[in-house]
C-alpha positions in Angstrom: -2.7 -33.3 12.3 -1.2 -33.2 8.9 1.8 -31.5 8.1 0.5 -28.2 6.5 -2.0 -27.4 9.6 1.1 -28.5 11.8 2.8 -25.4 9.9 0.3 -23.2 10.7 0.4 -24.0 14.5 4.0 -23.5 14.4 3.9 -20.0 12.9 1.5 -18.9 15.1 3.0 -19.9 17.9 6.2 -18.6 16.8 4.4 -15.3 16.0 3.2 -15.3 19.8 6.6 -16.6 21.6 8.9 -14.0 19.3 6.8 -11.0 19.4 5.4 -10.8 15.6 2.0 -11.0 16.3 -0.2 -11.2 19.6 -4.3 -11.9 20.4 -5.9 -8.5 20.1 -6.9 -7.2 23.4 -5.9 -10.3 25.1 -5.7 -9.4 28.8 -9.8 -9.1 28.3 -10.1 -12.6 26.5 -9.2 -11.4 23.0 -11.7 -9.7 20.5 -12.3 -12.0 17.3 -10.7 -10.7 14.2 -8.5 -8.2 15.5 -4.5 -8.4 16.1 -1.7 -6.7 17.4 1.4 -6.4 15.9 4.4 -6.9 18.2 8.2 -5.3 18.2 9.4 -7.7 15.2 6.0 -7.9 13.7 5.6 -3.8 13.5 9.3 -4.0 12.2 8.4 -6.9 9.2 5.1 -5.1 8.5 7.0 -1.8 7.9 9.6 -3.4 5.8 7.0 -4.9 3.5 5.2 -1.8 3.1 8.5 0.0 2.7 9.5 -2.5 -0.4 6.0 -1.9 -2.0 6.5 2.1 -1.7 9.9 1.7 -3.0 8.9 -0.1 -5.8 5.7 1.3 -6.9 6.1 5.3 -6.0 10.0 5.6 -5.7 11.3 3.9 -8.2 8.3 5.4 -11.2 8.1 8.4 -12.3 4.1 8.0 -12.9 3.1 7.4 -9.5 2.6 9.5 -6.5 1.0 8.7 -3.2 -2.1 10.0 -0.9 -3.0 9.2 2.5 -6.9 9.6 2.2 -9.0 9.8 5.9 -10.8 6.7 7.1 -13.9 8.4 7.5 -15.5 10.0 4.3 -18.4 11.5 3.3 -21.2 8.4 3.6 -22.1 9.3 0.0 -19.0 8.2 -1.1 -20.0 4.8 -0.6 -23.4 5.0 -1.8 -21.6 6.4 -5.3 -18.7 3.4 -5.1 -21.9 0.9 -4.6 -20.9 -0.5 -1.1 -23.9 0.7 0.8 -26.2 -1.6 -1.9 -23.9 -4.1 -2.8 -21.0 -4.7 0.0 -22.6 -7.9 1.3 -22.0 -11.1 2.5 -24.8 -13.9 2.3 -25.6 -15.0 6.3 -26.8 -18.0 7.3 -27.7 -19.0 11.1 -27.5 -22.7 12.8 -31.0 -23.1 14.4 -29.2 -25.3 17.2 -26.3 -23.9 18.5 -27.0 -20.1 16.6 -23.3 -20.1 15.1 -23.2 -17.9 11.9 -21.9 -18.8 8.5 -21.0 -17.6 5.4 -23.7 -19.7 3.3 -21.1 -19.7 0.2 -18.7 -20.8 2.0 -20.7 -24.3 3.3 -21.0 -27.4 1.1 -24.5 -28.6 2.5 -27.3 -27.0 4.3 -26.5 -28.2 7.7 -24.2 -26.4 10.0 -20.3 -27.9 10.6 -20.1 -27.3 13.9 -23.1 -29.2 15.4 -25.0 -30.7 12.5 -28.0 -28.6 12.9 -30.1 -27.0 10.5 -29.2 -23.8 8.9 -31.4 -20.6 8.6 -31.8 -19.6 4.5 -29.4 -16.8 3.7 -29.8 -13.2 4.4 -27.5 -10.4 2.7 -25.5 -8.9 5.6 -23.7 -5.5 4.6 -20.1 -5.8 6.1 -19.2 -1.8 6.1 -18.7 -0.9 9.8 -20.7 1.5 11.2 -19.8 4.5 13.0 -21.0 8.2 14.2 -19.8 11.4 13.7 -21.0 14.2 16.3 -20.9 15.9 19.5 -24.5 15.8 20.7 -26.2 12.1 21.0 -29.3 13.0 19.1 -27.7 15.1 16.5 -24.9 12.1 15.3 -24.5 11.3 11.4 -24.4 7.7 10.5 -20.8 7.2 8.8 -18.9 4.2 8.0 -15.1 3.0 8.5 -14.0 2.5 5.1 -14.3 -0.8 4.0 -11.4 -0.2 1.5 -8.8 2.4 0.5 -9.5 2.8 -2.9 -12.3 5.3 -3.0 -10.3 7.8 -1.2 -7.7 7.7 -3.9 -10.6 8.3 -6.9 -12.3 11.2 -4.8 -9.3 12.9 -4.7 -8.5 12.3 -8.8 -9.2 16.0 -9.3 -7.1 17.2 -6.6 -4.1 15.5 -7.5 -4.3 16.2 -11.2 -4.9 20.2 -10.3 -1.7 20.1 -8.1 0.9 18.2 -10.1 2.2 17.8 -13.4 0.7 14.4 -14.3 -0.6 13.2 -17.6 -2.4 9.9 -18.4 -1.1 7.5 -17.7 -0.5 8.2 -14.1 -1.2 6.1 -10.8 -1.6 7.2 -7.4 -0.4 4.8 -4.4 -1.9 4.6 -1.2 -1.3 2.1 2.0 -4.0 2.4 4.9 -6.3 0.7 7.3 -9.7 -0.8 6.2 -12.3 -2.4 8.2 -15.3 -5.2 7.3 -17.7 -6.9 9.5 -16.4 -10.3 8.3 -18.6 -12.9 9.4 -16.1 -15.6 9.4 -12.5 -13.8 10.6 -10.2 -16.8 10.8 -7.0 -18.4 9.3 -4.9 -16.2 11.9 -4.3 -12.9 10.1 -5.2 -13.8 7.0 -8.9 -12.6 7.5 -9.2 -9.7 9.7 -11.9 -7.4 10.5 -9.3 -4.5 10.6 -6.9 -5.1 7.9 -4.4 -3.4 5.8 -4.2 -2.8 2.3 -1.2 -1.4 -0.3 -2.9 0.0 -3.3 -2.3 1.5 -6.6 -5.1 3.1 -8.8 -3.7 3.7 -12.2 -5.4 5.9 -14.9 -5.2 4.8 -18.3 -6.9 6.1 -21.8 -10.3 4.5 -22.1 -9.2 2.6 -25.1 -9.2 -1.5 -25.0 -5.7 -1.9 -26.2 -4.1 0.4 -23.1 -6.5 -1.1 -20.9 -5.2 -4.5 -21.8 -1.4 -3.5 -21.7 -1.3 -2.1 -18.4 -3.2 -5.0 -17.1 -0.7 -7.1 -18.4 2.1 -5.2 -17.2 0.9 -4.8 -13.6 0.3 -8.3 -13.4 3.8 -9.3 -14.3 5.1 -6.5 -12.0 3.2 -7.4 -8.8 4.0 -11.2 -9.5 7.9 -10.3 -9.9 7.6 -8.4 -6.8 7.0 -11.2 -4.3 9.6 -13.2 -6.3 12.3 -10.9 -5.8 11.5 -10.5 -1.7 12.0 -14.1 -1.7 8.6 -16.0 -2.4 9.1 -19.7 -4.3 7.9 -19.3 -7.6 6.0 -22.7 -6.7 3.9 -21.4 -4.2 2.4 -18.8 -6.1 0.1 -18.8 -9.2 -2.1 -16.3 -10.6 -6.0 -17.3 -10.8 -8.6 -15.2 -13.6 -11.9 -14.9 -12.6 -14.7 -16.2 -14.0 -17.0 -13.9 -15.8 -19.6 -14.9 -12.9 -17.2 -14.1 -10.4 -16.3 -10.6 -11.7 -17.5 -7.3 -10.2 -20.2 -6.4 -12.7 -18.1 -3.2 -14.2 -15.0 -5.3 -14.0 -13.4 -6.0 -17.7 -10.8 -8.1 -16.4 -9.5 -9.4 -12.9 -7.1 -11.7 -11.5 -5.5 -13.2 -8.2 -2.0 -13.5 -7.0 -2.4 -16.8 -5.0 -0.2 -18.3 -2.4 -0.3 -22.3 -1.5 -0.6 -22.0 2.3 -1.5 -24.5 4.7 -5.3 -23.8 4.0 -5.2 -24.0 0.2 -4.1 -21.4 -2.5 -5.6 -18.3 -1.2 -5.7 -14.8 -2.8 -3.6 -12.0 -1.4 -3.4 -9.5 -4.1 -5.7 -8.9 -6.6 -5.1 -6.8 -9.9 -8.7 -5.3 -11.3 -9.7 -3.6 -14.8 -12.2 -1.3 -13.1 -12.9 0.7 -16.5 -14.7 4.1 -16.0 -16.8 2.6 -12.9 -15.2 4.8 -10.3 -15.0 8.1 -11.4 -18.2 7.9 -13.4 -19.8 7.1 -10.4 -18.1 9.8 -8.3 -18.7 12.5 -11.1 -22.0 11.4 -11.2 -22.9 11.4 -7.0 -20.9 14.5 -6.6 -22.2 16.4 -9.8 -18.1 17.4 -10.2 -16.5 16.9 -13.8 -14.1 14.2 -13.0 -13.0 13.6 -16.6 -9.6 14.1 -18.4 -8.8 16.8 -21.1 -6.0 14.9 -23.0 -3.9 17.8 -24.7 -2.3 15.6 -27.0 -5.5 14.2 -28.6 -7.5 17.1 -27.7 -10.0 14.7 -26.1 -11.8 15.0 -23.1 -12.5 11.5 -21.5 -13.5 9.4 -17.9 -9.9 7.5 -17.5 -10.4 4.0 -17.3 -8.5 2.3 -13.6 -6.0 -0.6 -13.3 -5.9 -1.3 -10.0 -3.2 -3.3 -8.2 -4.5 -4.2 -4.5 -2.4 -6.4 -2.1 -3.2 -7.0 1.6 -0.1 -6.2 4.2 -1.3 -8.6 6.6 -2.0 -11.7 4.3 1.8 -10.6 2.5 3.1 -10.9 6.4 1.7 -14.2 6.9 2.7 -15.8 3.5 6.2 -14.3 3.8 6.9 -16.1 7.0 5.0 -19.3 6.2 7.4 -19.5 3.2 10.7 -18.6 5.0 10.0 -20.7 7.9 12.1 -24.0 8.0 13.8 -26.3 10.5 17.4 -27.2 10.4 18.2 -30.1 12.7 17.5 -28.4 16.2 17.0 -25.0 15.1 14.4 -23.3 13.5 15.5 -20.5 10.6 13.3 -18.1 9.3 14.6 -17.4 5.9 13.3 -14.1 5.3 14.7 -11.9 2.4 17.1 -9.5 4.5 15.2 -6.6 3.2 12.4 -7.5 5.2 13.8 -9.3 8.3 12.9 -7.1 11.6 16.3 -6.9 12.7 19.2 -6.6 9.7 22.1 -7.8 12.4 22.7 -8.8 15.7 25.9 -8.2 17.9 27.3 -10.2 20.6 29.9 -9.7 23.4 31.5 -13.1 23.5 31.3 -12.5 27.3 29.5 -10.1 29.0 31.8 -9.8 32.3 35.0 -8.8 30.4 34.5 -4.9 30.2 36.9 -4.3 27.3 35.0 -6.8 25.2 31.7 -5.7 26.5 32.5 -1.9 25.8 33.8 -2.7 22.1 30.7 -4.7 21.1 28.6 -1.7 22.7 30.3 0.6 20.6 29.9 -1.5 17.6 26.0 -1.9 17.9 25.4 1.7 18.2 27.2 2.3 15.3 25.4 0.0 13.3 22.2 0.7 14.8 23.0 4.6 13.6 23.1 3.4 9.8 20.8 0.2 9.4 18.2 1.1 12.2 17.2 -2.0 13.6 20.0 -3.8 15.1 19.7 -6.3 18.3 21.7 -6.6 21.1 22.1 -9.8 23.0 24.3 -11.0 25.8 22.5 -13.3 27.1 23.3 -17.2 27.9 25.9 -19.2 25.4 27.0 -18.2 21.8 25.2 -20.7 20.6 21.7 -20.2 22.1 21.9 -16.4 21.1 22.7 -17.7 17.2 19.3 -19.9 17.4 17.7 -17.3 18.7 18.5 -14.6 16.1 18.0 -17.6 13.2 14.3 -17.9 14.7 13.3 -14.3 14.2 15.4 -14.1 10.6 18.3 -11.9 11.5 20.4 -12.3 8.6 24.0 -11.7 10.4 25.0 -12.6 14.0 28.4 -9.9 14.7 30.6 -11.5 17.9 33.0 -9.6 19.3 35.6 -11.9 21.1 39.0 -11.9 22.7 40.6 -11.7 18.7 38.8 -8.6 18.1 41.0 -6.6 20.9 44.0 -7.8 19.3 43.6 -7.5 15.7 40.3 -5.4 15.3 37.9 -8.0 13.5 34.7 -9.7 14.7 33.3 -12.9 13.5 30.4 -12.0 11.0 27.9 -15.5 10.9 25.4 -16.0 7.8 22.3 -16.9 8.9 21.2 -19.1 6.1 24.8 -21.1 5.9 26.0 -20.8 9.6 29.4 -19.7 7.7 31.2 -17.5 10.1 34.1 -14.8 8.5 36.3 -12.1 10.3 35.7 -8.8 9.0 37.5 -6.0 10.1 35.3 -4.2 12.7 36.1 -0.7 11.1 34.5 -1.9 7.4 31.6 -3.9 9.1 29.0 -1.2 8.2 30.0 -0.7 4.1 30.3 -4.9 4.4 26.6 -5.5 5.8 25.3 -2.3 3.8 26.7 -4.0 0.7 24.9 -7.7 1.8 21.9 -5.5 2.1 21.7 -3.8 -1.4 
């Protein structure tokens, strides 16, 4: 086993052992391509989404949010081209009957048993469902294969209900579903996953499209770096002409240097007028925009940023994982860490120390929301336990606290300890987080 695959195994083990990610429906043997996020995982995931929303919505004047339905009128998917073209090539082994994406295989033999593979067939990866009460009157629908289309079908609603003018964007975070043939690499490729996307509408001019495409490339790459992913583990990969969707004028991926190779976890796409043009055509509704300044009417172009929440989750963990002697340290950016701090009583059987620590814990929890309490075992083991889940600061209440009102604050990354006045602790930690 090489070092990279060993790292992946350590991350998977850590996620299960410490409550980040569990196999879906595990007590029934699991269900391929589905995972559940545990107590720490849901906090990390929420923190990723919050930081994305802050950067892409709260810090801007030209973006608003949306939360579209998961199930939409099936005509949406006809207009978007997903019913016709959302396919993967599927091949089946004649010997073991395992199925594979043929575009991922290097030969015509099965990698599992060496058997011959069938010819590739097109396989639509939209997940079908049905809507209706009576069995014989149910209508076929789809769980959305991407969250993009929910924004475009609401373009006119957003335009009519807000003072926004071109250029402007609509942001959304939400679940999507795909009948992936080969889910794998832990949570990297799942059948149920979460996306965070911005659809940014611009004037249909070459220079405008190029300007905003390059702008969002830089913005999205910087976001990952600001949250701690090392520069050497990130790169852009521009799509070749034969890789692009037929409507795409430009496309690039942000990739991470993962244990299973350079892997895409966010795309920046110049989609042209495809989306609004198609939905206008199929719905019969006018989805053009009248520009009061230029007195022109046009169908806007779309610049899209589309990131995977689950993939970002995995790569933040991989990039933060380190081993320092006997201790495992998850060096997550404090803004992402599931717990912002942990509070310990030095000894649990001394009422004065225990009660003081509990009071400090509740005060911090009201301000920081996610604060851990731990009175198990010795203090060293508690430190190592919090290091392993990425808690940036540990606060210990001890005998000196009772004398002078100070506590020990230990830094996760350096293991350096300092005394801080208990009544100044909240401001101290808030300052650190900012």
